[in-house]
PADOVO-350061 format. One record per residue: residue number from 1; residue in one letter; x, y, z of N, C-alpha, C, O in turn. Coordinates in steps of 0.2 Angstrom, whole numbers, plus 2048, in hexadecimal, padded with zeros to 3 digits. Atoms other than C-alpha are relative to their C-alpha. Example, Ala and Ser with C-alpha at 12.3 -4.5 7.8 and 13.67 -1.06 7.14 Angstrom:
residues 2
{site 1,a,{804,7FA,800},{83E,7EA,827},{804,806,800},{809,805,803}};
{site 2,s,{7FC,7FA,7FF},{844,7FB,824},{7FC,805,803},{7FF,80B,804}};
//
This chain:
residues 272
{site 1,m,{7FD,806,804},{7EB,375,440},{7FA,7FD,804},{7F7,7FB,80A}};
{site 2,n,{806,807,7FD},{7DF,36B,43C},{801,7FD,7F8},{801,800,7F3}};
{site 3,y,{7FE,806,808},{7E2,35B,42F},{7FD,7FA,802},{7FA,7FB,808}};
{site 4,y,{804,805,801},{7DB,34A,42C},{802,7FA,800},{802,7F7,7FA}};
{site 5,n,{7F7,802,7FF},{7EA,33E,433},{7F9,7FA,800},{7F5,7F9,805}};
{site 6,s,{804,805,7FD},{7DE,32C,42D},{802,7FA,7FF},{7FF,7F6,7FC}};
{site 7,n,{800,807,7FC},{7E5,31F,435},{806,801,803},{80B,804,800}};
{site 8,l,{7FC,800,7FB},{7F0,31F,443},{806,7FE,7FF},{80B,801,801}};
{site 9,n,{7F7,803,802},{7FF,316,43E},{805,807,7FD},{80A,806,800}};
{site 10,s,{7FE,7FC,802},{806,327,436},{802,7FE,808},{801,7FC,80D}};
{site 11,v,{7FC,7FD,7F5},{813,32E,443},{801,804,7FE},{803,805,7F8}};
{site 12,i,{801,7FA,802},{812,33F,443},{803,802,804},{802,7FF,809}};
{site 13,h,{7FE,7FD,7F9},{81E,34B,44E},{7FF,806,801},{800,80B,7FD}};
{site 14,p,{803,7F9,800},{818,357,458},{800,805,800},{7FC,808,802}};
{site 15,d,{7FD,7FA,803},{821,364,453},{7FF,804,7F8},{800,809,7F6}};
{site 16,a,{801,7FE,806},{81B,362,441},{7FE,802,7FF},{7FA,802,803}};
{site 17,q,{805,7F8,7FC},{812,374,43D},{7FD,7FB,7F6},{7FF,7F8,7F1}};
{site 18,i,{808,805,806},{801,36B,430},{7FD,803,801},{7FA,804,806}};
{site 19,g,{803,7F8,800},{7F8,37A,429},{7F7,7FB,802},{7F6,7F6,804}};
{site 20,e,{808,804,800},{7E5,376,427},{7FD,7FD,7FA},{7FE,800,7F5}};
{site 21,n,{804,806,803},{7DB,369,41E},{808,7FF,7FA},{809,801,7F4}};
{site 22,v,{7FE,801,803},{7E9,360,41B},{7FE,7F6,801},{7FD,7F2,806}};
{site 23,s,{801,806,7FF},{7E6,34E,419},{807,7FA,7FF},{80C,7FA,7FB}};
{site 24,i,{7F8,802,7FF},{7F5,341,41D},{7FD,7F8,7FF},{7F7,7F6,800}};
{site 25,g,{803,807,803},{7F1,32F,417},{803,7FB,805},{806,7FE,809}};
{site 26,p,{7FE,803,7FC},{7F6,31E,421},{807,7FD,802},{80A,7FC,7FD}};
{site 27,f,{7FA,804,803},{807,316,426},{806,807,7FF},{80C,806,800}};
{site 28,c,{7FC,7FA,802},{810,328,422},{802,803,805},{7FF,804,80A}};
{site 29,y,{7FC,7FB,7FC},{820,332,42C},{7FF,805,801},{801,807,7FB}};
{site 30,i,{7FC,7F8,803},{821,344,42E},{804,800,807},{802,7FD,80C}};
{site 31,d,{7FD,7FE,800},{82F,34A,434},{7FF,806,807},{7F9,808,807}};
{site 32,k,{7FF,7F8,7FE},{834,35B,442},{801,802,7FC},{804,7FF,7F8}};
{site 33,d,{7FD,7FB,804},{837,368,43B},{7FE,7FE,7F8},{801,7FD,7F3}};
{site 34,t,{806,802,809},{828,365,42C},{7FD,807,802},{7FB,80B,807}};
{site 35,v,{804,7FD,803},{820,36F,424},{7F9,800,7FD},{7FB,801,7F7}};
{site 36,i,{804,802,807},{80F,36D,41A},{7F8,803,801},{7F2,803,804}};
{site 37,g,{806,7F9,803},{803,37B,414},{7F9,7FB,7FF},{7F8,7F5,7FF}};
{site 38,d,{806,802,7FD},{7F0,37A,415},{802,7FE,7FA},{807,7FE,7F6}};
{site 39,g,{802,803,804},{7E7,370,40C},{804,7F7,7F9},{802,7F3,7F4}};
{site 40,t,{7FD,807,806},{7F3,362,403},{7FE,7F8,804},{7FC,7F6,809}};
{site 41,s,{802,806,802},{7F1,353,402},{806,7F8,803},{80A,7F7,7FE}};
{site 42,i,{7FB,806,802},{7FE,341,408},{7FC,7FA,802},{7F7,7F8,806}};
{site 43,g,{801,804,801},{7FC,333,403},{801,7F8,806},{805,7FA,80B}};
{site 44,p,{7FA,805,7FE},{802,322,40C},{804,7FE,800},{806,7FE,7FA}};
{site 45,n,{7FB,802,801},{80F,31C,40F},{806,808,7FE},{80C,806,7FE}};
{site 46,v,{7FC,7FA,800},{819,32C,40D},{804,802,806},{802,801,80C}};
{site 47,t,{7FB,7FF,7FB},{828,332,416},{801,808,7FD},{801,80B,7F7}};
{site 48,i,{7FE,7F7,7FC},{82D,346,41D},{801,800,803},{7FE,7FF,808}};
{site 49,y,{7FA,800,7FC},{83B,348,421},{801,807,803},{7FC,809,800}};
{site 50,e,{800,7FC,7FD},{840,358,42A},{803,801,7FD},{806,7FE,7F9}};
{site 51,g,{7FE,7FD,807},{846,365,422},{7F9,801,7F9},{7F9,806,7F5}};
{site 52,a,{807,7FE,804},{834,364,417},{7FE,806,800},{7FE,809,806}};
{site 53,r,{806,7FC,800},{82B,373,412},{7FD,800,7FA},{7FF,803,7F5}};
{site 54,i,{805,800,804},{81E,36F,409},{7F7,804,800},{7F3,804,804}};
{site 55,g,{805,7FE,804},{811,379,3FF},{7F9,801,805},{7F8,7FE,80A}};
{site 56,k,{808,805,7FF},{7FE,37B,401},{7FE,7FF,7F7},{800,802,7F1}};
{site 57,d,{806,804,805},{7F1,371,3F5},{807,7FA,7FE},{808,7FA,7F8}};
{site 58,v,{7F9,801,805},{801,366,3F1},{7FF,7F8,801},{7FD,7F6,807}};
{site 59,r,{804,806,800},{7FC,354,3EE},{807,7FD,7FF},{80B,7FD,7FA}};
{site 60,i,{7F9,807,802},{80A,346,3F4},{7FD,7FA,800},{7F8,7FB,805}};
{site 61,f,{802,805,804},{806,335,3ED},{803,7FA,806},{806,7FB,80B}};
{site 62,p,{7FD,806,7FB},{80A,324,3F7},{80A,800,7FC},{80C,801,7F7}};
{site 63,g,{7FB,802,802},{81D,320,3FA},{807,806,7FE},{80C,804,7FE}};
{site 64,a,{7FD,7FA,801},{826,331,3F7},{800,803,807},{7FC,804,80B}};
{site 65,v,{7FA,800,7FC},{835,335,401},{801,80A,800},{803,80D,7FB}};
{site 66,i,{7FE,7F9,802},{835,348,405},{808,803,805},{80B,7FE,808}};
{site 67,s,{7FB,7FC,7FF},{843,352,40B},{806,7F9,805},{809,7FA,80A}};
{site 68,g,{7FB,806,7FF},{84F,341,40E},{808,803,7FE},{80B,804,7F9}};
{site 69,i,{7F2,7FE,7FE},{865,345,413},{7FF,7FE,7F8},{7FC,7F9,7F5}};
{site 70,p,{7FA,802,807},{86D,34A,402},{803,7F7,7FE},{7FE,7F2,7FE}};
{site 71,q,{7FC,807,804},{877,339,3FA},{805,805,7FD},{806,806,7F7}};
{site 72,d,{7F9,7FB,803},{885,345,3F9},{806,7FE,80A},{805,7FF,810}};
{site 73,l,{7FF,800,7F7},{893,341,405},{802,805,804},{803,805,80A}};
{site 74,k,{7FD,7F9,7FE},{899,351,408},{7FB,800,806},{7FD,802,80B}};
{site 75,y,{807,7FC,7F8},{887,354,413},{803,7FB,807},{805,7F5,806}};
{site 76,q,{7FC,7FD,7FC},{88E,355,424},{7FA,801,805},{7FC,802,80B}};
{site 77,g,{803,802,7FC},{87F,355,42C},{7FB,80A,802},{7F8,80B,807}};
{site 78,e,{7FE,7F9,801},{87C,369,427},{7F5,802,803},{7F0,7FF,7FF}};
{site 79,r,{805,7FE,802},{86B,36F,42C},{7FD,804,7FB},{7FE,80A,7FA}};
{site 80,t,{802,7FC,808},{860,371,419},{7FB,7FD,800},{7FB,7F8,803}};
{site 81,i,{804,803,804},{852,36F,412},{7FA,7FF,7FC},{7F7,803,800}};
{site 82,a,{802,804,806},{845,368,403},{7F8,804,804},{7F5,805,809}};
{site 83,e,{806,7FA,800},{838,376,3FC},{7FC,7FB,7FB},{7FF,7F8,7F6}};
{site 84,i,{7FF,7FF,808},{82B,372,3F3},{7F7,801,800},{7F3,7FF,804}};
{site 85,g,{806,7F9,7FF},{81E,37F,3EE},{7F6,7FC,7FF},{7F4,7F7,7FE}};
{site 86,d,{808,7FE,7FF},{808,382,3EE},{7FF,7FA,7F7},{801,7FC,7F2}};
{site 87,r,{804,801,805},{800,376,3E0},{803,7FD,7FE},{801,7FB,7F8}};
{site 88,s,{7F8,804,802},{812,36B,3DE},{7FA,7FB,801},{7F5,7FE,804}};
{site 89,i,{803,809,800},{809,357,3DD},{805,7FA,7FB},{808,7F8,7F5}};
{site 90,i,{7F9,803,7FF},{815,34B,3E3},{7FE,7F9,7FC},{7F9,7F8,7FF}};
{site 91,r,{803,807,801},{811,337,3DB},{806,7FB,805},{80C,7FC,808}};
{site 92,e,{7FE,805,7FC},{816,32A,3E2},{808,7FC,7FA},{809,7F9,7F5}};
{site 93,y,{7FB,802,802},{828,326,3E4},{805,804,7FF},{80A,803,7FC}};
{site 94,v,{7FE,7FA,801},{82D,336,3E3},{809,801,806},{809,801,80C}};
{site 95,t,{7FC,7FF,7FA},{83E,339,3EB},{804,807,800},{807,809,7FB}};
{site 96,v,{7FD,7F6,7FF},{844,34D,3F1},{804,804,805},{802,809,809}};
{site 97,n,{7FC,7FE,7FB},{855,34F,3FB},{7FE,807,803},{7F9,809,801}};
{site 98,r,{804,7FD,7FA},{854,35C,408},{808,802,7FB},{80A,7FE,7F7}};
{site 99,g,{7FC,7FE,803},{864,367,400},{80A,802,806},{80A,801,80C}};
{site 100,t,{7FB,802,7FD},{877,368,405},{803,80A,802},{801,80E,7FF}};
{site 101,k,{7FD,7FA,7FF},{882,378,40E},{800,806,7FB},{800,80C,7FB}};
{site 102,y,{7FD,7FC,805},{886,37D,3FC},{7FA,806,7FC},{7FB,80B,7FA}};
{site 103,a,{807,7FD,7FF},{871,382,3F9},{800,803,807},{802,808,80A}};
{site 104,e,{800,7FE,7F8},{86D,381,40A},{7F7,7FB,7FC},{7F3,7F9,800}};
{site 105,k,{80A,803,804},{859,37A,3FD},{802,7FB,7FE},{807,7F8,7FD}};
{site 106,t,{802,802,807},{852,370,3F2},{7FA,802,7FD},{7F4,800,7FF}};
{site 107,v,{806,7FE,802},{847,377,3EA},{7FB,7FE,7FA},{7FE,7FD,7F4}};
{site 108,v,{801,802,805},{837,371,3E0},{7FA,806,800},{7F7,806,804}};
{site 109,g,{802,7FC,800},{82E,381,3DB},{7F7,7FE,801},{7F5,7F8,802}};
{site 110,s,{80C,801,7FF},{816,383,3DB},{7FC,7FC,7F9},{7FA,800,7F4}};
{site 111,e,{804,803,805},{80D,379,3CF},{803,7FC,7FD},{804,7FC,7F7}};
{site 112,c,{7FB,806,806},{818,36B,3CA},{7FF,7FB,7FF},{7FB,7FA,804}};
{site 113,l,{805,806,801},{813,35A,3C4},{808,7FB,801},{80A,7FC,7FB}};
{site 114,l,{7FD,807,800},{823,34B,3C9},{7FD,7FB,803},{7FC,7F8,809}};
{site 115,m,{802,809,802},{81D,33B,3C3},{804,7FE,805},{806,801,80A}};
{site 116,a,{801,803,7FC},{821,32D,3C9},{803,7FF,802},{806,802,7FD}};
{site 117,y,{7FA,802,800},{831,326,3CF},{807,806,7FE},{80D,805,7FD}};
{site 118,v,{7FB,7F9,802},{83A,33A,3CC},{803,7FF,807},{801,7FC,80C}};
{site 119,h,{7FB,7FE,7FC},{84A,33F,3D5},{801,803,7FF},{802,804,7F9}};
{site 120,v,{7FD,7F9,7FF},{84F,351,3DB},{806,7FF,805},{805,801,80B}};
{site 121,a,{7FC,7FF,7FA},{85F,34E,3E3},{801,809,805},{7FD,80D,805}};
{site 122,h,{800,7FA,7FC},{868,35C,3EF},{7FF,806,7FE},{800,805,7F8}};
{site 123,d,{800,7FA,804},{866,36E,3EA},{7FD,800,7FA},{7FC,805,7F7}};
{site 124,c,{805,7FC,807},{85C,36E,3DB},{7FB,802,801},{7F6,801,804}};
{site 125,k,{809,7FE,803},{850,379,3D3},{7FD,802,7FF},{7FE,808,7FD}};
{site 126,l,{804,7FE,804},{842,37A,3CC},{7FA,808,802},{7F7,80A,807}};
{site 127,g,{804,7FA,803},{838,389,3C8},{7F7,7FE,7FF},{7F3,800,7FB}};
{site 128,n,{809,800,802},{826,387,3C5},{7FE,7FD,7FC},{802,7FC,7F8}};
{site 129,n,{801,800,806},{81C,37F,3B9},{801,7FB,7FF},{7FE,7F8,7FB}};
{site 130,v,{7FC,806,802},{829,370,3B9},{7FD,7F6,7FE},{7FA,7F2,802}};
{site 131,i,{803,804,7FF},{824,361,3B2},{805,7F8,7FE},{806,7F5,7F9}};
{site 132,l,{7FF,808,803},{82D,34F,3B5},{7FD,7FA,800},{7FB,7F7,805}};
{site 133,a,{800,807,803},{829,341,3AD},{802,7FA,803},{807,7FB,807}};
{site 134,n,{7FE,809,7FB},{82A,32B,3B5},{807,801,7FF},{809,802,7FA}};
{site 135,n,{7F7,804,800},{83E,328,3BA},{803,807,7FF},{809,806,7FF}};
{site 136,v,{7FA,7FA,803},{845,33D,3B5},{802,7FF,809},{7FF,7FE,80E}};
{site 137,n,{7FE,801,7FC},{852,33C,3C1},{807,808,7FE},{80B,80A,7F9}};
{site 138,l,{7FC,7F7,803},{85C,34E,3C4},{808,7FC,808},{809,7FA,80E}};
{site 139,a,{7F7,7FF,7FA},{86F,34C,3CD},{7FF,805,806},{7F9,807,807}};
{site 140,g,{7FE,7F9,7FE},{874,35A,3D8},{803,806,7FF},{809,807,7FD}};
{site 141,h,{7FC,7FC,803},{872,36A,3D5},{7FD,802,7F9},{800,807,7F6}};
{site 142,v,{804,7FE,804},{868,36B,3C7},{7FC,803,802},{7F9,802,807}};
{site 143,e,{807,7FF,801},{85E,379,3C3},{7FA,801,7F9},{7FC,801,7F3}};
{site 144,i,{804,800,806},{84E,37A,3B8},{7F9,805,7FD},{7F3,803,7FE}};
{site 145,e,{804,7FC,800},{845,386,3B4},{7FA,801,7FF},{7F7,7FC,7FC}};
{site 146,d,{808,801,803},{832,38D,3B1},{7FD,7FA,7FA},{7FF,7FB,7F4}};
{site 147,f,{804,802,808},{827,381,3A4},{805,7FC,7FD},{805,7FB,7F7}};
{site 148,a,{7FD,807,804},{834,373,3A2},{7FA,7FC,7FF},{7F4,7FD,800}};
{site 149,i,{801,806,803},{830,363,39A},{805,7FC,801},{808,7FD,7FC}};
{site 150,l,{7FC,806,802},{83C,355,39D},{7F8,7F7,803},{7F5,7F5,808}};
{site 151,e,{802,808,7FF},{833,342,398},{803,7FC,805},{806,7FE,80A}};
{site 152,g,{7FB,804,7FB},{838,333,3A0},{804,7FE,7FE},{805,7FD,7F7}};
{site 153,l,{7FD,804,800},{845,32B,3A4},{805,807,7FF},{80A,806,7FC}};
{site 154,v,{7F8,7FA,802},{851,33D,3A2},{803,7FE,807},{801,7FC,80C}};
{site 155,a,{7F9,7FF,7FA},{862,33C,3AC},{803,806,800},{806,807,7FB}};
{site 156,v,{7FB,7F8,801},{86A,34D,3AE},{804,801,805},{803,7FF,80B}};
{site 157,q,{7F9,7FE,7FF},{87B,352,3B2},{7FF,802,807},{7F9,802,808}};
{site 158,q,{803,7FB,7FB},{87E,35B,3C5},{803,805,7FC},{808,804,7FA}};
{site 159,f,{7FE,7FA,7FE},{880,36C,3C3},{7FC,804,7F7},{7FB,809,7F5}};
{site 160,i,{807,7FC,807},{875,36F,3B2},{7FA,803,801},{7F6,803,805}};
{site 161,k,{805,7FB,7FE},{86A,37C,3AF},{7FB,7FB,7F8},{7FD,7F8,7F3}};
{site 162,i,{808,801,807},{859,378,3A2},{7FD,807,801},{7FC,809,807}};
{site 163,g,{803,7FA,801},{852,388,39D},{7FB,7FE,802},{7F9,7F9,804}};
{site 164,q,{80A,7FE,7FF},{83E,38F,39E},{800,7FD,7F8},{804,7FD,7F4}};
{site 165,h,{803,801,804},{834,388,394},{802,7F8,7FA},{7FF,7F5,7F5}};
{site 166,t,{7FD,806,803},{83E,379,38D},{7FC,7F8,800},{7F8,7F6,804}};
{site 167,f,{803,808,801},{83A,366,386},{804,7FC,7FF},{803,7FA,7F9}};
{site 168,i,{7FB,805,7FF},{846,358,389},{7FB,7F7,800},{7F7,7F4,804}};
{site 169,a,{804,806,801},{840,348,382},{802,7FC,804},{805,7FE,809}};
{site 170,g,{801,807,7FA},{83F,337,38B},{80A,7FD,7FE},{80F,7FD,7FB}};
{site 171,g,{7F6,803,803},{850,32E,38E},{806,801,800},{80C,7FF,800}};
{site 172,s,{7FA,7FA,803},{859,33C,38A},{807,7FD,806},{805,7F8,80A}};
{site 173,l,{7FD,7FD,7FC},{86A,340,394},{803,805,7FF},{806,806,7F9}};
{site 174,v,{7FA,7FB,800},{873,351,39B},{800,802,802},{7FF,803,808}};
{site 175,r,{7F6,802,7FE},{881,354,39A},{7FF,807,802},{801,809,808}};
{site 176,k,{7FE,7F8,804},{881,366,394},{7F9,805,802},{7F3,802,803}};
{site 177,h,{804,7FD,802},{876,375,395},{7FD,803,7FE},{7FE,807,7FA}};
{site 178,v,{804,7FF,80A},{866,378,38B},{7F9,806,804},{7F5,806,808}};
{site 179,p,{801,7F9,800},{862,389,389},{7F5,801,7FE},{7F1,7FD,7FC}};
{site 180,p,{80C,7FF,800},{84C,390,38A},{7FE,7FE,7FA},{802,801,7F6}};
{site 181,y,{804,7FF,805},{842,38C,37E},{800,7FA,7FB},{7FE,7F9,7F5}};
{site 182,v,{800,804,808},{846,37E,375},{800,7F8,802},{801,7F7,808}};
{site 183,k,{7FF,805,7FF},{846,36B,372},{803,7FE,7FE},{805,800,7F9}};
{site 184,a,{7F4,804,7FF},{855,35F,376},{7FD,7F8,800},{7F8,7F5,803}};
{site 185,a,{801,807,803},{856,34E,370},{807,7FD,7FF},{80C,800,801}};
{site 186,r,{7FD,807,805},{860,340,368},{807,800,808},{807,803,80D}};
{site 187,e,{7FB,7FF,7FB},{871,33C,374},{807,801,7F8},{808,800,7F2}};
{site 188,p,{801,7FA,7FD},{87B,344,374},{7FC,805,7FF},{7F8,805,7FA}};
{site 189,l,{80A,7FC,801},{86C,352,379},{806,804,7FA},{80B,806,7F8}};
{site 190,s,{7FE,7FB,807},{86C,35B,36B},{7FB,805,7FF},{7F6,805,802}};
{site 191,y,{806,7FC,7FF},{861,369,367},{7FC,7FD,7F7},{7FF,7FB,7F2}};
{site 192,a,{807,801,802},{84F,365,35E},{7FD,804,7FD},{7F9,802,7F9}};
{site 193,g,{805,7FD,803},{848,373,358},{7FD,806,807},{7FF,807,80D}};
{site 194,v,{807,7F9,7F9},{83A,383,363},{7FF,7FA,805},{802,7F5,805}};
{site 195,n,{807,803,801},{82E,37C,36C},{7FC,803,802},{7FB,805,807}};
{site 196,s,{804,7FD,801},{823,383,364},{7F9,7FE,804},{7F6,803,807}};
{site 197,i,{805,7FE,7FF},{815,37C,36A},{7FE,802,807},{7FB,807,809}};
{site 198,g,{7FF,7FB,7FA},{819,37D,37A},{7FF,807,804},{7FB,806,808}};
{site 199,l,{800,7F9,803},{81A,38F,37A},{7F9,806,7FC},{7F7,80C,7FE}};
{site 200,r,{808,7FE,7FF},{80A,391,371},{7FB,7FF,805},{7F7,803,807}};
{site 201,r,{804,800,7F7},{801,38A,381},{7FF,802,803},{7FB,801,807}};
{site 202,r,{7FE,7FA,7F7},{808,396,38C},{7FE,804,7FC},{800,809,7FE}};
{site 203,h,{7FE,7F7,801},{804,3A3,37F},{803,805,7FE},{801,80B,7FD}};
{site 204,f,{7FC,7FA,806},{811,3AB,376},{800,800,7F9},{802,7FA,7F6}};
{site 205,t,{7FF,800,807},{811,3B1,366},{801,7FF,7FB},{807,801,7F9}};
{site 206,n,{7FA,801,806},{814,3AD,356},{807,801,801},{80D,7FE,802}};
{site 207,d,{7F8,800,801},{81F,3B9,356},{808,802,804},{80C,806,802}};
{site 208,q,{7FB,7FE,7F9},{82A,3B8,367},{802,7F6,7FE},{806,7F2,800}};
{site 209,i,{7FD,806,800},{82A,3A6,361},{806,7FE,7F9},{80B,7FA,7F9}};
{site 210,n,{7FC,7FE,807},{831,3AA,34D},{804,802,804},{809,7FF,803}};
{site 211,t,{7F9,7FC,800},{83E,3B5,356},{808,7FB,806},{80E,7FB,806}};
{site 212,i,{7FE,805,7FE},{843,3A7,363},{806,7FC,7FA},{80C,7FC,7F9}};
{site 213,q,{7FC,803,806},{845,39A,351},{805,803,7FE},{80A,800,7FF}};
{site 214,e,{7FB,7FC,801},{850,3A7,34A},{806,7FF,803},{80B,7FD,800}};
{site 215,i,{7FE,7FD,7FC},{858,3A9,359},{806,7F8,801},{80C,7F8,801}};
{site 216,y,{7FF,808,803},{85D,394,358},{803,801,7FA},{809,803,7FA}};
{site 217,r,{7FE,800,809},{85F,394,345},{809,7FF,801},{80E,7FB,801}};
{site 218,i,{7F9,7FF,801},{86D,39F,349},{809,7FE,807},{80F,7FE,807}};
{site 219,l,{7FC,804,7FF},{876,397,356},{7FE,7F9,800},{800,7F7,805}};
{site 220,f,{7FE,804,802},{874,388,352},{801,7F8,7FD},{803,7F2,7FF}};
{site 221,v,{802,802,804},{86F,382,342},{804,802,7F9},{805,7FE,7F4}};
{site 222,k,{7FD,7FD,805},{879,38F,337},{808,7FE,803},{80B,802,7FF}};
{site 223,g,{7F9,801,7FE},{88B,389,33E},{804,803,804},{808,801,807}};
{site 224,y,{7FC,7FA,7FA},{891,398,348},{803,7FC,804},{801,7F6,805}};
{site 225,n,{800,801,7F8},{89A,394,356},{7FF,804,804},{7FF,80A,802}};
{site 226,t,{806,7FE,7F8},{892,39A,368},{801,806,7FF},{7FD,809,7FD}};
{site 227,s,{7FD,7FA,7FE},{89B,3A7,36B},{7FE,807,7F7},{7FA,80B,7F7}};
{site 228,h,{804,7FC,806},{898,3B0,356},{7FA,800,7FE},{7F8,803,7F9}};
{site 229,a,{805,7FF,801},{886,3AB,357},{800,804,807},{7FD,809,808}};
{site 230,l,{806,7FA,7FA},{881,3B4,366},{803,805,7FE},{7FF,80A,7FF}};
{site 231,e,{7FF,7FB,802},{88C,3C2,35F},{7FA,803,7F8},{7F8,808,7F8}};
{site 232,v,{805,7FF,803},{881,3C1,34E},{7F6,803,801},{7F2,807,7FE}};
{site 233,i,{805,802,7FB},{871,3BD,359},{7FE,809,803},{7FA,80D,802}};
{site 234,e,{802,7F6,7FC},{873,3D1,362},{800,803,7FA},{7FD,809,7FA}};
{site 235,d,{7FE,7F9,805},{878,3D9,351},{7FC,7FE,7FD},{7FA,804,7FB}};
{site 236,s,{807,802,809},{868,3D1,344},{7FA,7FF,805},{7F5,7FE,801}};
{site 237,l,{806,800,7FE},{859,3CF,351},{801,806,807},{806,805,80B}};
{site 238,e,{803,7FF,7FC},{851,3DC,35D},{801,7FE,807},{801,7F8,809}};
{site 239,p,{7FE,803,7F9},{853,3DC,370},{7F8,7FD,7FF},{7F3,7FE,7FB}};
{site 240,s,{807,804,7FD},{845,3D1,378},{7FE,7FD,804},{802,7F8,804}};
{site 241,a,{7FE,801,7FA},{841,3CB,388},{806,7F6,7FF},{80A,7F2,802}};
{site 242,e,{7FE,809,804},{844,3B8,37D},{805,800,802},{806,7FE,807}};
{site 243,r,{7FB,7FD,804},{854,3BF,376},{806,7FF,805},{80B,7FC,805}};
{site 244,e,{7FC,800,7FA},{85B,3C3,386},{801,7FB,806},{805,7FB,80A}};
{site 245,n,{802,809,7FA},{853,3B3,391},{807,7FB,7FC},{80B,7F7,7FF}};
{site 246,i,{7FC,807,801},{85E,3A8,384},{808,803,800},{80C,800,803}};
{site 247,l,{7F7,7FD,800},{871,3B5,380},{800,7FF,80A},{804,7FB,80D}};
{site 248,n,{7FA,803,7F7},{873,3B3,396},{7FC,7FA,800},{7F7,7FD,7FF}};
{site 249,f,{801,804,7FC},{86D,3A4,39B},{807,7FB,7F7},{809,7F6,7FA}};
{site 250,i,{7FC,801,802},{87A,39E,38A},{808,802,802},{80D,7FF,800}};
{site 251,r,{7F8,7FD,7FE},{889,3A9,391},{802,7FD,806},{808,7FC,807}};
{site 252,a,{7FF,803,7F6},{885,3A1,3A6},{804,7FB,7FE},{809,7F9,800}};
{site 253,a,{7FD,80A,7FF},{889,38F,39E},{803,801,7FF},{806,805,7FC}};
{site 254,d,{7FB,802,7FD},{894,388,3A4},{801,7F9,803},{800,7F8,809}};
{site 255,p,{7FA,802,805},{89C,379,39C},{7FB,803,7FC},{800,807,7FA}};
{site 256,g,{801,7FE,806},{892,380,390},{7F9,7FF,7FD},{7F8,7F9,800}};
{site 257,i,{806,803,804},{881,37C,386},{7FF,7F9,7FD},{804,7F6,7FB}};
{site 258,m,{800,807,806},{87B,36B,37D},{801,802,7F7},{7FF,807,7F5}};
{site 259,r,{7FD,803,805},{880,367,36D},{7FC,805,7F9},{7F6,804,7FA}};
{site 260,g,{804,801,804},{878,371,35C},{7FA,7FC,7FE},{7F6,7F8,801}};
{site 261,f,{804,805,800},{86D,36A,353},{802,7FB,7F7},{804,7FC,7F2}};
{site 262,q,{7FB,804,805},{872,359,34A},{7FC,7FB,7FB},{7FB,7F5,7FE}};
{site 263,p,{800,804,804},{86C,351,33B},{7FE,7F6,7FF},{800,7F2,802}};
{site 264,i,{801,809,7FF},{866,33E,339},{7FA,7FF,7FA},{7F4,800,7F9}};
{site 265,n,{802,803,808},{865,338,327},{7FC,804,7FB},{7F7,803,7F7}};
{site 266,g,{806,7F9,804},{862,349,320},{7FA,802,801},{7F6,806,7FE}};
{site 267,a,{809,7FB,7FE},{854,34C,327},{802,80B,803},{807,80F,804}};
{site 268,g,{801,7F9,7FE},{84E,35F,32C},{7FD,801,809},{7FB,7FF,80D}};
{site 269,i,{803,7FE,7FA},{84C,369,339},{7FA,7FF,804},{7F6,802,800}};
{site 270,d,{806,7FF,7FE},{83C,367,344},{7FE,805,802},{7FF,805,809}};
{site 271,e,{804,7F8,800},{834,378,346},{7F9,801,802},{7F6,806,800}};
{site 272,d,{804,7FB,800},{823,377,34B},{7FE,801,805},{7FA,806,805}};
//
């Protein structure tokens, strides 16, 4: 163990496992049964409770609370954990609660960015490269797949799943599952186009993006019910990884996916 504690006012339990070259600012509290990976930087006034499993080169900013007990009345003190993946950034006053016996852990993947005042509740599962902007609030058991972006003040209901490469507009209330590759906005939350800009940034080809756009035209724009739309997609489009991701997501979605395209004042759909 080789770490730098800039102020002796921090309280570090002797059973905490702290890696090499870890920086710990003043007035921190690090509990027993915690693991902090090499190269991690912990700012002032950070609280890390038992059950925290923090990866390498993580940056945690002042006031964050990691692995607090769940805000769930069914929690009875069972031993659970909260994981933070390598190279993730946890900004000011973020709270990540540990799991319950339901899933036994809360997970934030690698290279995620959780901006100030984000709350990640018990048993949530975030993939890699997820961005949650300021004041995003996740209820328990939410699952967010890789490369999803939620703008500020988004609130997500418990047990909701948000697909990979999605973009959800600020201030949205997410009460239904959001399938992969889309933009979502409005109230109630509705399809607002394919996240083409994000997909191009992540090196999706034009052919891949065109396939995704055609799938969602069939699903959300042409007026089919969901079961008929899925049949049309299977019959009319060649198999691809993107097609299978979308079909599998929708078939597993309970209580269903968000609403289709809802025109506003006759405006067309945005497929930039």
